[in-house]
RODO-2510 file (C-alpha; in nm, 4 decimals, decimal comma):
residues 424
     n   res          X          Y          Z
     1     m     0,8112     2,1559    -1,3720
     2     r     0,5768     1,9052    -1,4866
     3     k     0,2163     1,9573    -1,3615
     4     a     0,0121     1,6278    -1,1835
     5     l    -0,3458     1,6286    -1,0592
     6     s    -0,3954     1,4270    -0,7898
     7     l    -0,6998     1,2817    -0,6117
     8     y    -0,7690     1,1023    -0,3398
     9     t    -0,4616     1,2791    -0,2377
    10     g    -0,4333     1,0999     0,1432
    11     a    -0,0984     1,2137     0,3295
    12     g     0,0636     1,2751    -0,0306
    13     g     0,2445     0,9348    -0,0496
    14     l     0,2240     0,9147    -0,4423
    15     d     0,2850     1,2959    -0,4773
    16     l     0,5739     1,2945    -0,2594
    17     g     0,7493     1,0496    -0,4915
    18     f     0,5832     1,2643    -0,8171
    19     e     0,7589     1,5619    -0,6591
    20     a     1,0897     1,3739    -0,6347
    21     a     1,0971     1,3355    -0,9822
    22     g     0,9974     1,6679    -1,0851
    23     f     0,6663     1,6652    -1,1109
    24     e     0,4266     1,9588    -0,8773
    25     t     0,1047     1,8748    -0,7694
    26     a    -0,1480     2,1239    -0,9546
    27     v    -0,4865     2,0324    -0,6974
    28     a    -0,5244     1,7465    -0,4697
    29     v    -0,8343     1,6163    -0,3948
    30     e    -0,8981     1,5215    -0,0501
    31     i    -1,2237     1,4777     0,1659
    32     d    -1,0293     1,2936     0,4964
    33     p    -0,9499     1,6235     0,7629
    34     e    -0,6237     1,4963     0,9159
    35     a    -0,4788     1,4029     0,5603
    36     v    -0,6151     1,7870     0,4627
    37     a    -0,4523     1,9009     0,8050
    38     t    -0,1044     1,7045     0,6730
    39     l    -0,0890     1,8315     0,2993
    40     r    -0,1504     2,2024     0,4111
    41     a     0,1164     2,1827     0,6601
    42     n     0,3563     2,0099     0,4786
    43     r     0,3450     2,1729     0,1591
    44     s     0,1674     2,4812    -0,0114
    45     w    -0,0219     2,2742    -0,3009
    46     p    -0,3864     2,3909    -0,3731
    47     v    -0,6113     2,1486    -0,1505
    48     i    -0,9711     2,1018    -0,2751
    49     d    -1,1013     1,9379     0,0630
    50     r    -1,4578     1,7799    -0,0279
    51     d    -1,6247     1,4754    -0,1579
    52     i    -1,4992     1,4351    -0,4945
    53     h    -1,8252     1,3432    -0,5776
    54     w    -1,9743     1,7147    -0,5654
    55     v    -1,6256     1,8522    -0,7126
    56     t    -1,6811     1,8878    -1,0783
    57     s    -1,3469     1,8083    -1,3269
    58     q    -1,3907     2,2402    -1,4313
    59     e    -1,3406     2,3082    -1,0553
    60     i    -1,0108     2,0748    -1,0016
    61     l    -0,8742     2,2053    -1,3536
    62     a    -0,9495     2,5865    -1,2511
    63     t    -0,7679     2,5381    -0,9271
    64     a    -0,4976     2,4138    -1,1293
    65     g    -0,4490     2,6985    -1,3366
    66     l    -0,4763     2,4024    -1,6037
    67     v    -0,7362     2,3478    -1,9090
    68     e    -0,8259     1,9928    -2,0741
    69     g    -0,5544     1,8422    -2,1974
    70     e    -0,3011     2,0345    -2,0486
    71     a    -0,2202     1,8647    -1,7370
    72     d     0,0943     1,6118    -1,7826
    73     v    -0,0394     1,3244    -1,5269
    74     l    -0,4080     1,2566    -1,3431
    75     i    -0,2176     0,9886    -0,9957
    76     g    -0,4827     0,8880    -0,7060
    77     g    -0,5743     0,5881    -0,5548
    78     p    -0,9923     0,5562    -0,4962
    79     p    -1,0188     0,3744    -0,2141
    80     c    -0,9550    -0,0226    -0,2095
    81     q    -1,1822    -0,1443     0,0660
    82     p    -1,4140    -0,3405    -0,2169
    83     f    -1,1051    -0,5003    -0,3354
    84     s    -0,9061    -0,5692    -0,0448
    85     k    -0,8008    -0,9222     0,0679
    86     s    -0,9519    -0,8147     0,3909
    87     g    -1,2421    -0,8918     0,2956
    88     y    -1,2100    -1,2380     0,1850
    89     w    -1,0003    -1,3450     0,4427
    90     a    -1,2875    -1,2224     0,7045
    91     s    -1,6532    -1,3781     0,4915
    92     g    -1,4884    -1,4959     0,1495
    93     d    -1,6040    -1,2437    -0,0732
    94     t    -1,6273    -0,8691    -0,0756
    95     k    -1,9490    -0,6564    -0,2257
    96     r    -1,6356    -0,5383    -0,4741
    97     l    -1,8981    -0,2907    -0,7374
    98     d    -2,1624    -0,3414    -0,5477
    99     d    -2,0373    -0,1486    -0,2098
   100     p    -2,0683     0,1847    -0,2413
   101     r    -1,7244     0,3087    -0,2164
   102     a    -1,6198     0,1415    -0,5508
   103     g    -1,8062     0,4573    -0,6791
   104     t    -1,4696     0,6882    -0,6259
   105     m    -1,3246     0,4818    -0,9173
   106     g    -1,5861     0,5834    -1,1357
   107     a    -1,5451     0,9612    -1,0153
   108     y    -1,1381     0,9015    -1,0925
   109     l    -1,2556     0,8443    -1,4521
   110     r    -1,5246     1,0786    -1,4658
   111     v    -1,2062     1,3122    -1,4047
   112     l    -1,0109     1,1437    -1,6679
   113     r    -1,2802     1,1539    -1,9138
   114     d    -1,3159     1,5501    -1,8203
   115     t    -0,9494     1,6751    -1,8089
   116     l    -0,7656     1,4289    -2,0413
   117     p    -0,4269     1,4654    -1,9216
   118     k    -0,1090     1,2791    -2,1232
   119     a    -0,0667     1,0101    -1,8817
   120     f    -0,2499     0,8683    -1,5655
   121     l    -0,1987     0,6042    -1,2970
   122     l    -0,4610     0,4824    -1,1146
   123     e    -0,3058     0,2414    -0,8230
   124     n    -0,5105    -0,0110    -0,6384
   125     v    -0,4676    -0,3112    -0,4110
   126     p    -0,4033    -0,6682    -0,5671
   127     g    -0,7430    -0,7555    -0,4882
   128     l    -0,8519    -0,5245    -0,8089
   129     a    -0,6736    -0,7981    -1,0745
   130     y    -0,7881    -1,1112    -0,8416
   131     r    -0,8702    -1,3711    -1,1310
   132     g    -1,2126    -1,3470    -1,2017
   133     k    -1,3178    -1,1115    -0,9727
   134     s    -1,1691    -0,8590    -1,2279
   135     e    -1,4709    -0,5874    -1,2765
   136     g    -1,3071    -0,3023    -1,1348
   137     l    -1,0259    -0,3579    -1,4639
   138     d    -1,2936    -0,4798    -1,6802
   139     l    -1,5127    -0,0957    -1,5738
   140     v    -1,1298     0,1008    -1,6224
   141     e    -1,0957    -0,0702    -1,9841
   142     r    -1,4389    -0,0221    -2,0633
   143     v    -1,4713     0,3393    -1,9701
   144     v    -1,0653     0,4209    -2,1210
   145     a    -1,2269     0,2636    -2,4509
   146     s    -1,5692     0,5261    -2,4292
   147     i    -1,3421     0,7934    -2,3788
   148     n    -1,0818     0,7099    -2,6803
   149     r    -1,3953     0,6647    -2,9184
   150     e    -1,5935     1,0309    -2,7876
   151     h    -1,2612     1,2527    -2,7923
   152     g    -1,0550     1,1023    -3,0641
   153     v    -0,7707     0,9948    -2,8059
   154     r    -0,5831     0,6882    -2,7682
   155     y    -0,5478     0,6104    -2,4100
   156     h    -0,3410     0,2541    -2,4099
   157     l    -0,3134     0,0784    -2,0674
   158     v    -0,0712    -0,1353    -1,8758
   159     v    -0,1681    -0,3085    -1,5960
   160     g     0,1289    -0,4223    -1,3059
   161     r     0,1308    -0,5737    -1,0057
   162     l     0,4212    -0,4332    -0,8280
   163     n     0,6254    -0,4796    -0,4972
   164     a     0,7625    -0,2127    -0,3523
   165     a     1,0413    -0,3962    -0,1732
   166     d     1,1577    -0,4970    -0,5089
   167     y     1,2143    -0,1487    -0,6172
   168     g     1,4075    -0,0236    -0,2675
   169     v     1,1442     0,0449    -0,0498
   170     p     1,1886    -0,0863     0,2768
   171     q     0,8258    -0,2346     0,3170
   172     v     0,6636    -0,5614     0,1365
   173     r     0,3850    -0,4278    -0,0195
   174     e     0,2191    -0,5029    -0,3408
   175     r    -0,0112    -0,2708    -0,5653
   176     v    -0,1673    -0,2660    -0,8532
   177     i    -0,0636     0,0216    -1,1002
   178     v    -0,2586     0,1175    -1,4249
   179     i    -0,0647     0,3624    -1,6533
   180     g    -0,2102     0,4633    -1,9405
   181     s    -0,0814     0,7185    -2,2199
   182     r    -0,2938     0,9659    -2,4220
   183     e    -0,0958     0,9240    -2,7243
   184     g    -0,0798     0,5472    -2,7057
   185     a     0,2359     0,4659    -2,6034
   186     a     0,2950     0,1207    -2,4148
   187     f     0,4397     0,1894    -2,1235
   188     r     0,7369    -0,0612    -1,9506
   189     f     0,7378    -0,0732    -1,6029
   190     p     1,0594    -0,0978    -1,4601
   191     a     1,2649    -0,4067    -1,3932
   192     p     1,3315    -0,4424    -1,0312
   193     t     1,6211    -0,3024    -0,9242
   194     h     1,5878    -0,4837    -0,5412
   195     g     1,5485    -0,8439    -0,4097
   196     l     1,6913    -1,1362    -0,2131
   197     v     2,0571    -1,2229    -0,2834
   198     t     2,2716    -1,4891    -0,1935
   199     g     2,5420    -1,6020    -0,2111
   200     n     2,7860    -1,3579    -0,4146
   201     e     2,6119    -1,0024    -0,4168
   202     l     2,9105    -0,8909    -0,7199
   203     l     2,7478    -1,0991    -0,9305
   204     a     2,3823    -1,0320    -0,8300
   205     a     2,1366    -0,9153    -1,0833
   206     v     1,9811    -0,7231    -0,8666
   207     e     2,0978    -0,5532    -0,4864
   208     p     1,9866    -0,6821    -0,1712
   209     c     1,6111    -0,5547    -0,0431
   210     t     1,6283    -0,2321     0,1181
   211     t     1,5304    -0,3831     0,5158
   212     a     1,3848    -0,2286     0,8360
   213     w     1,6928    -0,1593     0,9942
   214     d     1,8228     0,0503     0,7048
   215     a     1,5142     0,2793     0,7602
   216     i     1,4745     0,3010     1,1534
   217     g     1,7626     0,1313     1,3076
   218     d     1,8624     0,4969     1,4195
   219     l     1,5085     0,4806     1,6016
   220     e     1,4921     0,1937     1,7582
   221     g     1,5615     0,3934     2,0856
   222     d     1,2284     0,5289     2,1533
   223     d     1,0713     0,4635     2,4921
   224     d     0,7710     0,7107     2,4340
   225     p     0,5105     0,4829     2,6722
   226     g     0,2555     0,5312     2,4122
   227     l     0,4372     0,2721     2,1856
   228     a     0,4282     0,0230     2,4668
   229     v     0,1525    -0,2411     2,2868
   230     r    -0,1847    -0,2820     2,4992
   231     g    -0,4458    -0,6084     2,5159
   232     r    -0,4644    -0,9427     2,5701
   233     w    -0,1802    -1,0696     2,3721
   234     a     0,0719    -0,7896     2,4230
   235     a     0,2735    -0,9903     2,6961
   236     l     0,2978    -1,3077     2,4275
   237     l     0,4391    -1,0591     2,1892
   238     p     0,8249    -1,0944     2,3469
   239     s     0,8169    -1,5165     2,2848
   240     i     0,7452    -1,4694     1,9094
   241     p     1,1135    -1,4156     1,7316
   242     e     1,2005    -1,1249     1,4920
   243     g     1,0153    -1,1169     1,1912
   244     e     0,7965    -1,4376     1,2477
   245     n     0,4136    -1,3403     1,3833
   246     y     0,1460    -1,5636     1,5934
   247     l     0,2147    -1,8916     1,3516
   248     f     0,5266    -1,9795     1,5892
   249     h     0,3196    -2,0488     1,8203
   250     t     0,0793    -2,3570     1,6146
   251     d     0,1677    -2,7072     1,5783
   252     h     0,3857    -2,5858     1,2597
   253     g     0,5957    -2,3564     1,4236
   254     k     0,8957    -2,3532     1,7088
   255     g     0,7365    -2,2506     1,9432
   256     l     0,4145    -2,3491     2,2362
   257     p     0,0983    -2,4783     2,0439
   258     l    -0,1485    -2,2081     2,1176
   259     f    -0,3250    -2,1503     1,8129
   260     g    -0,4779    -2,3187     1,5431
   261     w    -0,2918    -2,2977     1,1733
   262     r    -0,3757    -2,0279     0,9789
   263     r    -0,6943    -1,9275     1,2341
   264     r    -0,5976    -1,5874     1,2871
   265     f    -0,5302    -1,2757     1,0100
   266     w    -0,1905    -1,2754     0,9089
   267     s    -0,0528    -0,9665     1,0714
   268     f    -0,1372    -1,0678     1,3847
   269     l     0,1656    -1,0464     1,6235
   270     l     0,3668    -0,9641     1,3290
   271     k     0,7053    -0,8597     1,3991
   272     l     0,9482    -0,6436     1,1790
   273     a     1,2833    -0,8657     1,1344
   274     k     1,6006    -0,6220     1,1237
   275     a     1,7346    -0,7996     0,8185
   276     r     1,4515    -0,7739     0,5891
   277     p     1,1921    -0,5102     0,4914
   278     s     0,9093    -0,4529     0,6834
   279     w     0,5866    -0,6101     0,5953
   280     t     0,3150    -0,4021     0,4920
   281     i     0,2039    -0,1456     0,7264
   282     q    -0,1443    -0,1674     0,7828
   283     a    -0,3963     0,1422     0,8247
   284     q    -0,6144     0,0194     1,0617
   285     p    -0,4793    -0,2183     1,2601
   286     g    -0,6031    -0,3499     1,6066
   287     p    -0,3882    -0,3656     1,9848
   288     a    -0,3277    -0,7212     1,8747
   289     v    -0,2049    -0,6760     1,4620
   290     g     0,1260    -0,5909     1,3513
   291     p     0,3773    -0,4997     1,1817
   292     f     0,5262    -0,4390     1,5692
   293     h     0,8892    -0,3583     1,5776
   294     w     1,1368    -0,6105     1,6815
   295     r     1,1405    -0,4347     2,0469
   296     s     0,7791    -0,5655     2,0976
   297     r     0,6276    -0,2351     2,0714
   298     r     0,4581    -0,0256     1,8301
   299     l     0,6436     0,1822     1,5491
   300     s     0,6382     0,5483     1,5914
   301     a     0,4868     0,8099     1,3632
   302     k     0,8286     0,8884     1,2443
   303     e     0,8951     0,5153     1,1638
   304     l     0,5921     0,4509     0,9985
   305     s     0,7174     0,7633     0,7493
   306     r     1,0185     0,6031     0,7230
   307     l     0,9262     0,2846     0,6195
   308     q     0,6777     0,4515     0,3922
   309     t     0,9881     0,6311     0,2032
   310     l     0,8729     0,9811     0,2832
   311     p     1,1069     1,2673     0,2412
   312     e     1,2735     1,3269     0,5796
   313     g     1,0923     1,6518     0,7634
   314     y     0,7668     1,5346     0,6015
   315     r     0,5669     1,5750     0,9557
   316     v     0,1899     1,3978     0,9240
   317     l    -0,0736     1,5006     1,1681
   318     g    -0,2555     1,3532     1,4348
   319     s    -0,2507     1,0750     1,6876
   320     l    -0,0555     0,7607     1,6529
   321     g    -0,3673     0,5988     1,4991
   322     a    -0,4319     0,9040     1,2701
   323     v    -0,1106     0,8542     1,1871
   324     q    -0,1302     0,4486     1,1512
   325     r    -0,4117     0,5318     0,9508
   326     q    -0,2911     0,7769     0,6698
   327     l     0,0383     0,5701     0,5947
   328     g    -0,1340     0,2914     0,5719
   329     n    -0,3274     0,3891     0,3034
   330     a    -0,0842     0,5550     0,1019
   331     v     0,1310     0,4745    -0,1594
   332     p     0,5354     0,4551    -0,0696
   333     s     0,7117     0,7262    -0,1686
   334     a     1,0151     0,5836    -0,3461
   335     l     0,7880     0,3284    -0,5393
   336     a     0,5870     0,6218    -0,6337
   337     e     0,9078     0,8005    -0,7359
   338     v     1,0242     0,5085    -0,9551
   339     l     0,6649     0,5047    -1,1567
   340     a     0,7340     0,8705    -1,1746
   341     r     1,0448     0,9161    -1,3232
   342     a     0,9506     0,6263    -1,5751
   343     i     0,6824     0,8207    -1,6683
   344     r     0,8853     1,1213    -1,7737
   345     r     1,1279     0,9693    -1,9693
   346     q     0,8601     0,6929    -2,1898
   347     l     0,5655     0,8986    -2,1531
   348     l     0,6172     1,2414    -2,1823
   349     g     0,9874     1,2624    -2,4059
   350     d     1,1967     1,3458    -2,0662
   351     v     1,5033     1,0965    -2,2269
   352     e     1,7534     1,2504    -2,0257
   353     i     1,5863     1,2385    -1,7138
   354     d     1,7791     1,0120    -1,4412
   355     p     1,5618     0,6838    -1,3762
   356     r     1,7241     0,6583    -1,0209
   357     p     1,5046     0,7357    -0,7092
   358     t     1,6436     0,9725    -0,4590
   359     l     1,4090     0,8627    -0,1526
   360     i     1,5509     0,5427    -0,1007
   361     p     1,7172     0,4776     0,2037
   362     a     2,0838     0,4498     0,2734
   363     r     2,2357     0,1145     0,3950
   364     r     2,2804     0,0959     0,7992
   365     q     2,5891    -0,1768     0,8597
   366     p     2,6355    -0,3873     1,0568
   367     v     2,2996    -0,5189     1,1244
   368     p     2,2756    -0,6124     1,5118
   369     r     2,1582    -0,9653     1,6237
   370     p     1,8083    -1,0614     1,6643
   371     e     1,6425    -1,0050     2,0023
   372     a     1,6650    -1,2770     2,2330
   373     v     1,2953    -1,4486     2,2229
   374     q     1,1534    -1,4429     2,5941
   375     p     0,9493    -1,7380     2,7468
   376     v     0,5733    -1,7613     2,7228
   377     p     0,4092    -1,5976     3,0184
   378     e     0,2090    -1,8526     3,2080
   379     r    -0,1256    -1,6839     3,1975
   380     y    -0,1421    -1,8196     2,8162
   381     l     0,0089    -2,1899     2,9179
   382     h    -0,3405    -2,3006     2,9391
   383     l    -0,3624    -2,2687     2,5329
   384     v    -0,1212    -2,5232     2,4824
   385     g    -0,2973    -2,8591     2,3435
   386     e    -0,5059    -2,9332     2,0141
   387     h    -0,5723    -2,6784     1,7743
   388     a    -0,7612    -2,7009     1,4245
   389     p    -0,6608    -2,5319     1,1578
   390     h    -0,8670    -2,3168     0,9620
   391     p    -1,1249    -2,5050     0,7691
   392     g    -1,0637    -2,3068     0,4456
   393     t    -1,1291    -1,9164     0,2633
   394     g    -1,4826    -1,7692     0,3643
   395     q    -1,5141    -2,0828     0,6588
   396     g    -1,3645    -1,9290     0,9613
   397     y    -1,5072    -1,7988     1,2783
   398     a    -1,6039    -1,4195     1,1839
   399     a    -1,7910    -1,5936     0,8813
   400     t    -1,9287    -1,8603     0,9939
   401     e    -2,1226    -1,6732     1,2097
   402     r    -2,1980    -1,4138     1,0112
   403     r    -2,3533    -1,6792     0,7667
   404     a    -2,5792    -1,8365     1,0964
   405     t    -2,7314    -1,5079     1,1109
   406     r    -2,7821    -1,4709     0,7460
   407     q    -2,8373    -1,8162     0,6964
   408     e    -2,6603    -1,8801     0,4138
   409     t    -2,4391    -2,1311     0,2582
   410     p    -2,0498    -2,1516     0,2510
   411     t    -1,8928    -1,9863    -0,1405
   412     e    -1,5691    -2,1221    -0,1937
   413     v    -1,3270    -1,8166    -0,3405
   414     g    -0,9838    -1,8531    -0,5270
   415     v    -0,7119    -1,5636    -0,4514
   416     p    -0,4623    -1,6807    -0,7392
   417     r    -0,1655    -1,4605    -0,8256
   418     v    -0,2132    -1,2171    -1,1608
   419     a     0,1125    -1,1445    -1,3231
   420     m     0,2600    -0,8377    -1,4944
   421     g     0,1512    -0,7132    -1,7981
   422     s    -0,0919    -0,5384    -2,1108
   423     r    -0,4349    -0,4640    -2,1253
   424     s    -0,5157    -0,3035    -2,4227
***
């Protein structure tokens, strides 16, 4: 059994994928008490439940029963808020490495330096690699270069921006993945196996995307009152079609002009569509923030676990809000399994391992027709009219209010896509 050191373990999304690929979590470091309770209720992994800044690398190795250089892989996703797109949307920029939470990246690199695993995987949000805003990646490169000089190793970094839906996960979820090999091997990210297929599926290069119906179609009858949507906009949700959001009710949509174009965050009144992958599960949604079930309710804990491809029977503990926070911060386990199997084959010499993941949901056919769209309730009709579109990044309502408070001027921020590639 291959040995993994796990940092920022959370509910265990990364670890469960590595477990499915033949790794054992030799130690997990996690400070959140609800996530720790989840880990201990489901697995017997040794858990250090303290702030990583106060946990020495020597304690991590001792708890794992390993010595320097013996671990097969170090895995973890340092908390991503400093690099999150949400920060750009709200205010036009983020503090990034000036944010105190970015110190978690340094803690990951400190453990890498002290434990010298054969390979490592670092996961974060796409904002880590925005063009012109790559301080996080630059830090990783600088520290890894110093580790190579100080210890005579040859960690070679490869960076990829992956969408979990491209690998069979029933959820659109983009993440930046950094993988390094101590022996200098250049990792090759697996080619996508799933995608949107039109025409003759027998001739397609990939399989059709795994859908929300594949993952949770057998659970749609959940009528738990605790899943009811509450708040000002709850009664408007049934008037939005499957797979759409509030933009349906703008002058660019097919509904009524109730909102300005792009005046709200993308996940405002966002609904799942049975025949497509889920939208990204949010960690801390407000009352009107989706994705919501196509039956205009919140998703249950079991549905959230299925969409994150956790193994069947793995229970995330806590209230629904606590469950969503733990799962919204997790890596889909099936994506982690794909990467773990590729790490074993390419970097650890286990060439006989089957590259095919086991955590992808099976197809569920037939897919029912979309739910009927309901009329807009009378209480919202006073909103019908002309609404100004969003004026640009960092110039929306919230950002304008903050600038007025701080007497700042607008800042233009670009967030272009980063292509997969190697940084060595």
